[in-house]
C-alpha positions, 0 to 999 in steps of 0.5 A, spaced: 671 566 052 663 565 053 659 566 059 655 562 063 649 562 068 646 557 071 640 558 076 638 551 080 631 551 083 629 558 082 624 562 077 628 568 075 634 568 070 634 575 067 640 577 070 644 573 064 644 579 061 649 582 065 654 577 062 652 578 055 659 582 053 663 575 054 659 572 048 656 577 043 655 571 038 649 568 041 644 567 047 642 560 049 637 558 054 634 552 057 629 551 062 626 545 066 622 545 072 625 552 075 632 550 073 635 555 068 642 554 064 644 560 060 650 561 055 652 567 052 657 565 046 663 567 043 664 563 037 671 560 036 670 553 034 665 551 030 661 558 029 656 555 025 654 549 029 656 550 036 650 554 039 649 552 046 646 549 051 648 542 048 644 536 049 644 528 049 640 524 044 634 525 048 635 531 051 635 529 058 642 531 059 644 538 058 650 542 059 652 550 058 660 551 058 665 556 057 671 553 055 676 550 050 677 542 050 683 541 046 682 533 046 675 533 043 677 530 037 680 524 040 674 523 045 669 523 039 673 517 036 672 513 043 664 514 042 664 513 035 657 508 034 655 510 042 653 517 041 651 521 036 654 528 036 650 534 033 654 540 033 662 541 032 663 544 039 669 541 042 664 542 049 659 537 046 664 531 049 662 533 056 656 529 055 658 522 053 663 523 058 658 524 063 654 518 061 659 513 061 663 515 067 658 519 071 661 525 075 668 522 075 670 524 068 673 531 069 680 529 069 679 526 062 678 533 059 685 537 056 683 544 056 680 550 060 673 550 062 667 552 066 661 548 065 654 546 069 651 540 067 644 538 068 641 531 068 633 531 068 632 524 069 634 524 076 634 532 077 641 533 079 647 537 076 654 538 077 659 544 075 666 544 074 672 549 073 679 547 070 685 545 073 688 552 075 682 557 074 684 560 067 676 561 066 673 564 071 667 561 075 663 563 081 657 560 086 652 563 090 646 561 094 639 565 094 635 566 100 630 561 097 635 555 097 637 556 089 644 555 087 647 560 082 653 559 078 656 564 073 662 566 069 662 573 073 660 575 080 656 581 077 650 576 075 650 573 082 651 579 087 644 582 087 640 576 087 644 571 092 645 572 100 652 570 099 657 568 094 664 566 093 669 564 088 668 557 085 675 553 087 679 551 081 680 544 080 674 542 083 667 539 082 660 541 085 655 536 085 648 537 087 647 529 089 653 530 094 651 537 096 658 540 096 665 540 092 670 535 091 677 536 088 678 533 081 685 536 080 690 532 084 697 534 081 703 531 085 706 538 086 700 540 090 703 537 097 709 542 095 714 536 096 720 538 093 721 534 086 728 531 084 727 530 077 733 533 073 732 538 068 731 536 061 731 541 056 728 538 050 723 535 055 721 542 057 721 545 050 717 539 047 712 540 052 711 547 051 711 546 043 705 541 044 702 546 049 702 552 044 700 547 038 694 544 041 691 552 042 691 553 035 685 549 034 680 555 032 675 557 026 676 564 027 682 569 025 687 569 031 693 572 033 699 573 039 700 578 044 707 580 044 710 584 049 717 583 047 719 579 053 721 572 054 714 569 055 710 572 049 716 572 044 717 564 045 709 563 044 709 567 038 716 564 035 713 557 036 706 559 033 709 562 027 714 555 026 708 550 027 702 554 024 703 551 017 702 544 020 695 546 023 688 546 020 688 554 022 693 555 016 688 552 011 683 557 013 687 563 014 694 562 011 700 562 015 701 569 016 701 571 024 698 577 027 702 580 033 699 585 038 702 590 043 700 596 047 704 601 050 705 609 052 709 612 046 717 610 047 715 604 052 720 598 053 715 593 050 713 597 044 721 597 042 722 590 044 716 587 041 717 591 034 724 587 034 721 580 035 716 581 030 721 583 025 725 577 027 719 572 026 716 576 020 709 577 023 704 582 021 705 587 027 700 591 030 702 597 035 697 600 039 699 606 043 695 609 049 696 615 054 696 615 062 689 619 061 686 614 057 688 609 062 685 613 068 679 614 064 678 606 063 679 605 071 672 604 073 670 600 067 676 595 068 674 594 076 667 593 073 669 587 068 675 585 073 671 585 079 677 586 083 680 592 087 687 588 087 692 594 085 697 590 081 691 587 077 688 593 076 695 596 073 696 591 069 689 590 066 688 597 064 692 597 058 690 590 056 683 592 056 684 598 052 688 593 047 683 588 047 678 593 044 683 595 038 684 587 037 677 586 036 676 591 032 680 588 027 676 582 027 680 578 031 677 573 036 682 569 039 689 571 042 695 567 045 699 570 051 704 568 056 701 568 062 703 563 068 711 562 066 713 566 072 709 563 077 711 556 074 719 557 073 720 563 079 721 568 074 719 574 078 726 577 080 724 577 088 725 569 087 732 571 087 732 572 094 729 565 096 733 562 101 734 555 099 730 551 093 725 548 098 722 555 099 723 557 092 719 551 090 714 552 095 713 559 093 712 557 086 706 552 088 703 558 092 703 562 086 700 557 081 695 556 086 693 563 086 693 564 079 686 564 078 685 570 083 691 574 079 694 573 072 688 568 070 683 573 072 686 579 069 687 576 062 680 573 061 676 578 064 680 584 061 679 581 054 672 578 055 670 585 056 670 586 048 669 579 046 676 577 045 679 570 048 686 569 051 689 562 051 695 561 055 700 555 053 704 556 059 698 553 063 697 547 060 696 541 064 702 537 061 707 543 061 705 544 068 707 537 070 713 537 067 715 544 070 713 543 077 717 536 077 723 539 076 728 540 081 728 547 083 735 548 084 735 548 076 730 554 076 734 558 081 738 564 080 745 563 080 750 568 078 756 563 078 753 559 073 750 564 069 743 563 070 738 568 070 731 568 072 727 562 067 734 560 065 731 553 064 726 556 059 731 560 055 736 554 055 731 550 052 730 554 046 737 556 045 738 553 039 744 555 035 743 552 029 735 554 028 734 560 033 727 561 036 729 568 038 735 573 038 740 572 043 738 578 047 731 577 046 732 570 049 735 573 055 731 579 056 730 581 063 723 580 066 718 586 065 712 587 069 706 588 064 704 594 068 711 597 067 713 595 061 707 598 057 711 605 060 714 607 066 710 613 066 703 609 067 704 607 074 707 614 076 701 617 073 696 613 077 699 614 083 699 622 081 692 622 080 690 618 086 694 622 090 689 628 088 683 624 089 684 621 096 686 626 101 690 625 107 684 625 112 680 620 107 686 615 108 686 616 116 679 614 116 681 608 111 680 603 117 674 605 119 671 605 112 674 599 110 675 594 116 676 588 111 682 588 107 684 596 109 687 600 103 694 601 105 695 607 100 691 612 096 691 608 090 689 602 093 683 606 097 681 609 090 680 603 087 676 600 093 672 606 093 670 604 086 669 597 087 665 598 093 660 602 089 659 597 084 659 591 088 657 593 095 656 586 098 660 583 103 661 577 099 664 581 094 670 584 097 671 577 100 673 574 093 679 579 092 685 576 095 689 581 100 696 581 104 703 584 103 706 583 096 713 586 093 714 585 086 708 580 085 710 576 091 706 572 096 705 574 103 710 569 105 715 571 101 716 578 104 719 574 110 725 573 105 728 580 106 727 584 112 727 591 108 721 588 104 716 588 110 716 596 110 713 597 103 706 599 102 707 598 094 707 592 090 711 595 085 717 591 082 721 597 083 723 595 090 727 589 087 733 592 084 739 587 085 739 580 081 745 578 086 741 574 092 748 574 095 748 581 096 741 581 101 740 588 098 732 589 097 732 596 095 738 600 091 739 605 085 732 606 082 735 610 076 730 616 078 724 611 079 725 607 073 728 601 076 736 602 074 740 596 076 747 595 079 753 593 074 753 586 078 746 585 074 748 587 067 754 582 068 750 577 070 746 577 064 752 578 060 754 571 063 748 568 061 747 571 054 754 570 052 754 577 049 757 584 051 751 588 054 753 593 059 750 596 065 746 602 062 743 597 056 740 593 061 738 598 066 734 601 060 729 595 060 730 592 067 724 594 071 723 588 076 717 584 075 
């Protein structure tokens, strides 16, 4: 992903260098009467001709963008004879769309993006962020009345008197002096849909989402943890790679990547999937100490003190550096599935389909502060781009239009979490994946890379933060007070790097269990007493039991036999309780 910085109504653009890691391939700058637009480019599409800023024919309209516009070729065809394109950049289509439709064009873009467009003719500008917030964006205000818009907070925090997250699915207009929402999907009102489950419709929407993300002019690969989501991304990519232009440039061999501690669940599962699909597989190992040593860098790049995000970002941060060293600049990943489909194990305890659906809506709306932030920033730190087909607008529409009854765990019907996705790709004649991989239980990334990772973090932070320090936590951190030593340690680092009040307010907070929103904590009484967001407190698939905590298998998320039976029924294979427990750390 690239990085952008726009400073409107100011004369100092020097802070653009703070986002240089996001785009190591080129630096571009435009200036007009105290308005500066800068871009740090990571060249993935049209690397030889797509340098920014981008202009219209008479250079009166200029844009800087961080994004991938997957329907740019179709848009170009619409403007044949009306507009002269001077680059191969997919983002150049933003300019003729603006000239044709004014500010009301953003919904015509199919992709992920953050951009700022300046019109020198009337000295106005607009900025917009993609529907879900896959690409990060912040906005700030200087003491001189200037407006600052940047891909990362670190380019604003020392120069703006206040700043905040640029909300996903919104456009900021200088003419209107404010925000307005451009993304208005049907599910945003959280009304429960009634469309029946159509497995082929779901499958086709997902395959289409993956295929369009193979638009690239540089070497690429897939992140492969061996879980359902990344395995389906890899399988569909492998199947359709031969049909894409990328195959003409780089061949039909697909590279896959996984990271983990020695003998971690993800390493084993990913190796098996890679062998099945025939990918060129790369396995990266790290130690707990490697991760601990990287924590401060991770917090600097992620710009968060959220515990779950930092736990999961650190292995991804380490892996991204290795991937980039191999010459790969883009990877596909499986983020977003659990939010759309209720894949986290705590969803098993949803009291009804209404609450289930509302929780999926809350989770998708918050993705820009969690998984999207992690996937983008942990990889952009090394100049690597992550693409997320599950968060395709069309796929989201299909997934969120489905009657949530079909998404819910149902032991009697043999439905485990994300059953709708598993069933859609359960093709007996032409299998996408082996059965036991297709029905493998959800793993939280920070646990799947190795159970000792979180245990090691807790042990380390226990030594760094004293009981006395914790007793004074509320006085030192009255806003979003850390509730345990691990959270306290991360907060100390964050405050040193980003001491501004606006900075701490960009980070979401509230009780969570296994990645739940605070609202879902109310589903089970025992969850309210937890001070740790780990999925290890979810130990049962059977929501009828009401058990929120049980056998932890020495802290490694062991599951009762009822869970194994539930998976066996859904899988149609003979899986015993011990086999399931060996790979089943919740969420």
